[in-house]
Structures are given as structure tokens and as C-alpha cells.
C-alpha positions as CSV (number, residue, x, y, z in Angstrom):
1,X,-6.2,-15.0,27.2
2,X,-5.5,-11.0,27.5
3,X,-9.2,-9.8,27.2
4,X,-7.3,-6.8,26.8
5,X,-4.9,-7.9,24.4
6,X,-8.0,-9.8,22.2
7,X,-9.8,-5.9,22.2
8,X,-7.3,-4.6,20.9
9,X,-6.2,-7.2,18.1
10,X,-10.1,-6.6,16.8
11,X,-9.6,-3.1,17.1
12,X,-6.7,-3.2,15.1
13,X,-8.5,-5.6,12.3
14,X,-11.2,-2.7,12.1
15,X,-8.8,-0.1,12.0
16,X,-7.4,-1.8,8.8
17,X,-11.0,-2.2,7.1
18,X,-11.7,1.2,7.6
19,X,-8.1,2.2,6.3
20,X,-8.6,0.1,3.1
21,X,-12.0,1.9,3.1
22,X,-10.1,5.2,3.2
23,X,-7.6,4.6,0.4
24,X,-10.3,4.1,-2.1
25,X,-11.4,6.9,-1.5
26,X,-7.9,8.8,-0.9
27,X,-7.5,7.3,-4.2
28,X,-10.9,8.1,-6.2
29,X,-9.4,11.5,-5.8
30,X,-6.9,11.0,-8.9
31,X,-9.9,8.4,-10.7
32,X,-7.7,5.4,-9.2
33,X,-8.3,2.2,-7.4
34,X,-6.2,1.8,-4.1
35,X,-4.2,-1.1,-5.7
36,X,-3.7,1.0,-8.8
37,X,-2.0,3.4,-6.4
38,X,-0.5,0.9,-4.3
39,X,1.0,-0.7,-7.3
40,X,2.4,2.6,-8.8
41,X,4.2,3.8,-5.4
42,X,6.2,0.2,-5.6
43,X,6.8,0.3,-8.9
44,X,8.6,2.8,-10.5
45,X,11.7,1.0,-11.8
46,X,11.2,-2.5,-10.3
47,X,9.8,-5.9,-11.9
48,X,6.6,-6.9,-11.4
49,X,7.7,-9.7,-9.3
50,X,9.8,-7.0,-6.7
51,X,6.7,-5.0,-6.4
52,X,4.6,-8.3,-5.7
53,X,7.1,-8.7,-3.0
54,X,7.4,-5.4,-1.6
55,X,3.4,-5.2,-0.9
56,X,3.0,-9.0,0.0
57,X,0.8,-9.8,-2.8
58,X,0.3,-12.4,-5.8
59,X,2.8,-12.0,-8.7
60,X,-0.4,-12.7,-10.8
61,X,-2.9,-9.8,-9.2
62,X,-0.2,-7.3,-9.7
63,X,0.8,-8.2,-13.1
64,X,-3.2,-7.7,-14.0
65,X,-2.9,-4.0,-11.8
66,X,0.8,-3.5,-13.9
67,X,-1.1,-4.3,-17.7
68,X,-3.9,-2.2,-17.0
69,X,-1.9,0.7,-16.2
70,X,0.4,0.6,-19.0
71,X,-2.7,0.1,-21.1
72,X,-4.1,3.4,-19.6
73,X,-0.7,5.6,-19.9
74,X,0.1,5.3,-16.6
75,X,3.2,3.3,-16.5
76,X,5.0,1.3,-19.4
77,X,7.2,-1.4,-19.7
78,X,11.1,-1.2,-20.4
79,X,13.5,-4.1,-21.0
80,X,15.6,-5.0,-18.0
81,X,19.5,-5.2,-18.5
82,X,19.5,-7.6,-15.6
83,X,17.2,-10.0,-16.9
84,X,15.8,-11.0,-20.0
85,X,12.3,-12.1,-19.7
86,X,11.4,-9.5,-16.3
87,X,10.8,-6.6,-17.6
88,X,10.7,-2.9,-15.1
89,X,7.8,-1.4,-14.8
90,X,8.3,2.5,-15.2
91,X,5.7,5.2,-13.8
92,X,5.0,7.7,-17.2
93,X,4.5,11.1,-16.3
94,X,0.8,10.9,-16.4
95,X,1.3,8.3,-13.6
96,X,3.6,10.7,-11.8
97,X,0.9,13.1,-11.7
98,X,-1.8,10.7,-10.3
99,X,0.4,9.4,-7.8
100,X,0.8,13.6,-6.8
101,X,-2.9,14.3,-6.7
102,X,-3.1,11.0,-4.8
103,X,-0.5,11.9,-2.4
104,X,-2.1,15.5,-2.1
105,X,-5.6,13.9,-1.2
106,X,-3.4,11.6,1.2
107,X,-2.0,14.4,3.3
108,X,-5.1,16.1,3.5
109,X,-7.0,13.0,4.7
110,X,-4.0,12.7,7.7
111,X,-4.6,16.1,8.7
112,X,-8.1,15.5,9.4
113,X,-7.7,12.2,11.3
114,X,-4.6,13.9,13.1
115,X,-7.3,16.6,14.1
116,X,-10.3,14.8,14.9
117,X,-8.3,12.2,17.2
118,X,-6.7,15.2,19.2
119,X,-3.8,14.9,21.6
120,X,-1.8,11.4,20.9
121,X,1.5,10.1,21.0
122,X,1.7,9.1,17.7
123,X,5.5,7.9,17.7
124,X,4.8,5.4,20.5
125,X,1.9,3.7,18.8
126,X,3.8,3.8,15.6
127,X,6.3,1.4,17.6
128,X,3.9,-0.2,19.5
129,X,2.1,-1.1,16.2
130,X,5.6,-1.8,15.0
131,X,6.1,-4.9,17.7
132,X,2.4,-6.4,17.4
133,X,3.0,-6.5,13.5
134,X,6.7,-8.4,14.4
135,X,5.0,-10.4,16.7
136,X,2.1,-11.3,14.4
137,X,4.4,-12.2,11.4
138,X,6.4,-14.5,13.5
139,X,3.7,-16.2,14.8
140,X,2.0,-16.6,11.6
141,X,4.9,-18.2,10.0
142,X,4.9,-20.5,13.0
143,X,2.8,-24.5,12.2
144,X,-0.3,-25.0,13.6
């Protein structure tokens, strides 16, 4: 085992946890949760199954969140001309306003993180994380 790789992967797990927490705080800027934000962002004129695939989530959990967004007036369902039973989730003006508030809070949060971290090759980091994600995804699909 490569101890540096193991330590880096554990650090990525910790960063993931912190990013989820930050996502909740940023989404709270518009009185939303991170899961509601993710469905709103992914869902304008998409079906619930498409959103679930895009987010890597179970259809049922996305359906529950989509129904909440519709009940709260942040989205609505429209008939889908390509599929009679799978309606489209459409973001309403109120949903777009909530997303704009979240995106503004997100931009401010990113600026704070960048200022705190200081000098870092973000492009290289992005490439390295992409390669790690591909490798982890590949091995996650391999049997036992």
C-alpha cells in the first residue's frame, strides 16, 4: 500500500464531508437544503429519472425532493411530449430566484476559500482529482 495515496484519499473523504456541510450552509442563503438546490440546478426541463441519473441518486429520493419543490412553488411539472408518463420538472421564477441567491452565496464562499488557501494550482488540482475520480469509479464497478 502507498501510505501517501492512502492519506490523500482520506483527506478527500474529509474534504467531501466539509463540502457537503458547506453546500448546506450556502443553500440556506435561499432557505433551501443542498439536495433541493441540486435538484433545482439539474432539473430545469428534465424528467425525474434524468435528474436522478445526472446526480447519481435513486429516482425515489429525487421524486420526493421534486414534489417538495413543486409544493413550495419553486418548480412545476409539465407534460413531456417525448414520454407520456414521465413529466418534465420546470423551474419557476421563484425557483430561479432561489437559485440566483444560492449562486451568489456560492461565488462568495468560493472567493473566501481561494483567499484562505492562497497560492494553489487549481487547474492541476482539478485534473488530478478528475483522474482519481475516474480510477475510483472504475474500481467501484469491478466485482469484489
